[in-house]
N, C-alpha and C positions, 0 to 999 in steps of 0.2 A: 694302438687303436682303442678308443674308449667305446664299449658297448652302450647303446642307447636303449633303455628298457623302461616302459611305462605300463604298468609296474605291478599292480595287483588289482583286485576288485575293491573299489572304494564306493561307499554309499554315504553321501553327505547331505544332511538336511535336519532341521528340527524334527524330532520324532523318529530319527533313524533307528533308535534302539528297538522299536516295535518289530522290526523284521529279523531280529536275532534268531528266533526259532527256525524260520525259513532258511536262513543262511547256514545254520548248523545242519539242518536236514540235507541241504545240497552238498555239504562236505561229508556226509555220512557219519557225523558225530552224534552219538546217542547218550554218551556218559561223559560230559565235559568236566574238567577240572577248572574251577573259577579261581584265577590268581588275582589277588588284590591286596589292599592293606587295611589295617584296622580303622584308619581315618575314613576310608570310603565306606566301610561297614557302618560306622557311627553316623555318617551323613545320610544314611538311608538309601544309598545308591544300589547296594546289593539287593535290597528288597524290591526296588524298582526293576532291576534286571530279572529277578526270579518271577516277577509278575507277568513278564512277557513270554515266559517259557511254559510248556505244558506241565501240569502237575505230575504227570507220569514220568517226566525226565529226571533221573537222579543227577544231582549237581553236587560235586564235592568241593568244598570251600577251603582254599588256602589263603589266609589273610596275614601271613607272616612276612610280607615283603618289607625289607628294611629301606631306609631312605636312599641308600645306594645299594643295588642288588649285590649279593655275595654268593660265592660258591657254596657256602654252608646252607644258605636259604634255598638255592637251587636243588641241592641234594635232598633237603627236607621235603620240598615240593614234589620232586621226582618220586620219593617214597610214598607220598600221599596219592600221586597219580597211579602208580603201579598197584598200591594196596587196594584202591577202589576199582581197579580194572577200567580206568578211563581210556577213551579213544580219541581225545582231542582236548583243546584248551580254549578258554575265553579269558582274556586279560582285560580287567576293568581298572582304570586308574591312570596315573601319570607314566612317565617314561620308565620309572623303576619297576612298576608292575609289569609293563609290557616287555621290558628287557628280561626280567626274571622269567616270564612265561616263555620267551624265546629260548632261554637256557634250558628250561624244562623240556620244551619240545625237542630240543637237540639231544639231551642226555637220556630222555625216555626211549629214544629210538637208536642211539649210537652208543658204543661202549665208552666207558670212562678211561682215563680221567678227563675232566673238562679242559685242562690246560692244553692238550694236544691240538685243540681246534682253534686256538688263538691265531689271529691273522699274522702277527709278527713272528710266530713260530712255525709258519708254513701250514697252518691248519685249514685254510680255505678249501682246498680240493677234497679234504676228508669229510666235508659236510655234504651229504647226499639228499636226494629228494625223499628220503624216508623220514625226514623231520615231521613230527606230528602236526596235524592241521591246527591252526591258531586263528581265532577271531580276536582282533584288537579293538578295544573301545576306549578312546582317550577321554579323560575327565579334566585334563588341563590342556592349555593351548601353548605348547612350547617345544616338546622334544621331536615331534614328527616320527617317533618310533613306530607308530602304527603302519607306516609305509617304508620304514628303514630296513636295510639288510643287515644291520649290526645290532649286537647286544653288548653293552659295556658292563662287565662283571668283575668284582674284586675277588681275587683268589684268596685262599687261606693264608698265603704268605704275604699278603698286602699289595700285590701288584694288581692294578686295574687295567684289564686287557680287553681288546675288542675282538668279538667273535662275529665274523661277517661272511656272508655268502648269499647269493640270490635265494637259496632255499630257506633262509632265515626270515624272509619277508612274510609277515602274516598273510594268510590266504585271503582274508577279508578285513577291511578297515571300516568299522561303523563309526562315522563321525557325526555326533549329535550335539550341536551347540547348546541344547537344553541342559546337558549334563555339566556345563561349565558355568552356568548362571550362579551368581553368588559366591564364586571363588574369592577368597580373601584378597584384599588389595596387594599385600606384599607378595603373595604367591602368584597373583596375576602379573605383577611387574616382572618377577624373576623368570617365570616361564615364558612370558612374552618376549623378554630380551634374549632368551634362548632361541626362540624362533627367528628373531631378527638377526642374531648372529649366524644362524645356519644359512639364511638367505645371503648374507654378505660373504661369508667364507666360501660357500660353494660357488658363488658367482666369481670370486677372485681366484679360485683354483685354476691352475694353468691347463688342466685337462680339457680337451676339446669336446664340448657337448652343447651346441647352440640351443636346443630345446630346453635343456636344464637351466641355462643362463636366463632365458626368457621367463621361465617359471620363477626363478629366484628373484628377478627384478619385480615381478608382479606381487609375489609374496611379501617382499620387503615393503613395497608401497602400501599394501594393505595393513601390515603389522605396524608400521611407523604411523600411519594415519589413524589407527584405532586404539593404540595401546594406552594413551592417556585417558581416553574415554572409558575404556574397560576397567582401568584401575580406579577411576573416580566413581563409577557407577556399575556395580557388579550385575545389575539387572538390565543393562543396556544390551538388548538382544542383537542389534545390528553390529555393535562393537564386538560382542562375543563371537558372532559369526565370522567377522573379518579376522579376528585373532586365530580362530581355529583353522580358517583357510590358510593364513600365513604359516601356521605351524605345519599343516599338511604339505604345503608347497615347499617349505624348507626340507622336509623329509623326502619329498619326491626328487630333490636334487642331490641327495647324499652320494649318489653314484659318481659325482664329480670329485668327491673327496672334500675334506675340510682343510684345516690349516693349523697355524701355530697357536691360535686361541685354544683350540681343543687339545692340541698336544700338551698344552700347559694345564688346562682344567682337568683333564683325565687323571693324572697322578695326584693332583690336589684332592680330587673327589674320592680317592682311595684312602685318604687319611682316616684313621680310627677316631682321632680327636684333633681338632674340632671336626664335627660333621658339617660338610660344606655343600650348599646347594649348587648344583651344576649350572643352572641358568644364571644365578647371581655371579658365580665365578666368571662365566663368559662375559657378562656385562662389564665387570671390573677390568678384565684383561683386554677386552677388545680395543680400547683406544691406543694402548701401547703397541699392539700388533699392527693396527692401521698405520701408525707412524713409521713402524719398522718396514712395512711393505711399500710405503709411498715411493713412487719412482720406478717400481718394478711391475706395474700392472697396466701399462699403456694408458688408455683413456677411460679405464673402467671406473676410477673414482669419480670422474665427472658424470658418468652415466648413473652411478649410485646416487650421487647428489641430486641429479634431476629427478630420479624416481621418488625421492622423499621431499621434493619441493624446496631444496636449499638453493640460495642464489649462487650464481656462477662465481667460482673462486672460493666458496666457503670451505672451511676446514672440517672434513668428515669426522675426524677423531674428536674435535671439540664439540661437534653436534651430538655425538654419542655421549660424551661426558655430561653435557647439558641435559640430555634426556634422562640419564641415570639420576641426576639431581632431582629433576621433576618427579621421577617415580619413587623417590625416597630410598634408593639403593645405596649401598656403601660406596665410598670413593676409592677404596684400596683393599688389597689383601690384608694389610695390617688391621684395617677397620673390621674385617671379617673375623679376626682372631687367629690368623695364620701365624705360627711361630717362625721367626726368622731362621731358626736353626734347621728347619726342614727344607729350605730352599735348595741347597746343593743336591739333595736326593730328588727333588722335583725337576731339576735340570736334567738329571739322568733319565728320569721318566719321560720327559718331553722328547729327548733325543731318540728314545726307543719307541715312542708312540707311533701308531700307524698313520695318524693325521699329519705328522711332520712331513711326510713325503710329498704332500700336495699343497704345501704352502708356496705361494708364488715366488718368494725369495728364500733360497736355501738358508737355513739357520744353523749356525755352528754352536758349539758349547758356549763360547764367549757371547754369542748373540742371545742365547737363552738366559745366561746369567744376567745380561743387561735388561732383557725383557722382564724377568721376574723382579729385578730391582725396581724397574719403572712402575710395575703394577703393584709392588709392595707399598710404595708411598713413603 
């Protein structure tokens, strides 16, 4: 039986950032740790956030979020949280900052080590309602982490694991499309394809949750319809609004589970070199997985095609490949710089990943070997 939960407090509109102080007060947060990255600081977004908070509120800044959050960064941020006597968190940025903040909210209130809370190691019931309160403010339209129950964190031994539980969902998601205006085209494309992949994979998951499926279809239609415009014109307010909605909706459907695309992209994202963007990985891998799952999802491919305006009988995988070309994204893992020698280890990672369990077609070791070969090019 799949629980149907929607989901947390979500405030969505241009200018939503302005209510941050009010939301922190409602949570009883008086000394927040602000988790972000140096790019967000350089873009002036931290200054915009501080401007909506009272001058009397002490805000501790942690801007050391890496491209893919790590256990080492979580521990450093926990030390900052405890050293400043913080009582809650604000995450400002993309999925990496939000996931890192989730890890801090967990370890600041639960004993270490972090590994024991990983989903595939039986850690879900160990995560209690003592998780520190978190307000998530996305600045990209892709991950949906602001309403997601999971944090993907790379441990010091190189494993990229999922830490998930209902208590990991941020208490408040402030979704302000204003903060995504001017996002560079390549990052807009990569994060946008992340949102589109979330909507597709959650819709195809065999777990029964009709409300989530309806949300996934609507999010897909919005994302597919707006992504080319958002990439072409970073100041297109309506396109930016639609992309942030698509991202939010993809995150709202995570409770259905994802699938083989994410089972493959998670271990790849844990590589130290090259550093690989999660959304780009999903875009590159998605066509191969769509072909693998064909014939195992009933009429769902036809419904996906209708949602994005494809003619009857159109090939969904080919449509994704064409979209990737239009957006200027790589055509293969090889083009992304993935060394062929890491693929056997990536197969092991995919088999162990928590997203593997909700792929509509069970995937064996041989299946993942073939999928990685197809995506490698």
